[in-house]
N, C-alpha and C positions, 0 to 999 in steps of 0.2 A: 599389678601396675605401678607404675613410678611416675613422678611429678617431672613436670619439662624440667624445673630447675632441681639441681640435685643437692636434699637438705641434709644436713649431718645427723640432724636430730629430729625428733616428732616435736620437741618442743619449737624449735626453728619454722617448721609447718605452720605450727599453730599460731607464731607471731607474726607471720608473714599474712595467713589468712585473716588476722583481727586488725592488723594494719592496714586492708584492703588491697593489698599485691596482686595479682593476675595471679592466679597460679592453675596449670592447667594439668592434665595427666596422659599417660600414653602409655600404652601396651608394645614392648619391644619388639614382640616378633608379627605387629602390623605393618614394619617398614620391610620387612622380609616377604610377607606372604600378602599383602595389601589386602588383606581380612581387616575389618574393622571393628574391635571387638569393644570400644571404650565408652563408657557411660555418659552423655552429656546431662541428663538430669535425671536426680536421684541417688542412689548410695554406691559406693565404691568402696574398694579396699588399695589401697597402697603401699610399697615397703621401701625400706630406704637403709642406707646411702645406694646409688647404685652399682651396680655388677661391674668389674668383679670384687669391689669391697662386699665383706660377709652385710648382709641385713641385720641392723640392731634395730630397729623399729619399724612396728608394721602399724595402719592406721584406718579406721572406716570412716570415711570422709561424704559428705553431702557435697553434690553436685546441682549446679544449675545453669543452663546454657553454655556447656563445655567449660565452667571452672567453678574450684573448690569453692566453697562460701561456707562450711563448716567444718571443724575438725570433730567428729563424734567421740570418739574414742581411741 
């Protein structure tokens, strides 16, 4: 899964969440298939930056009501 905003580093993601920016995630396949696979509350795993760039970071995040509230690792 990806964040809606294309963070180039995990540190940038962590800073955005810490500063209270609304960060949402999505599954790229859901726009094509219509199948909703995004966790709205609980733990999710995201990666970045977005394709076609090579992924350079991966993060485990805590979700609450459809937004990232904490970067766990």
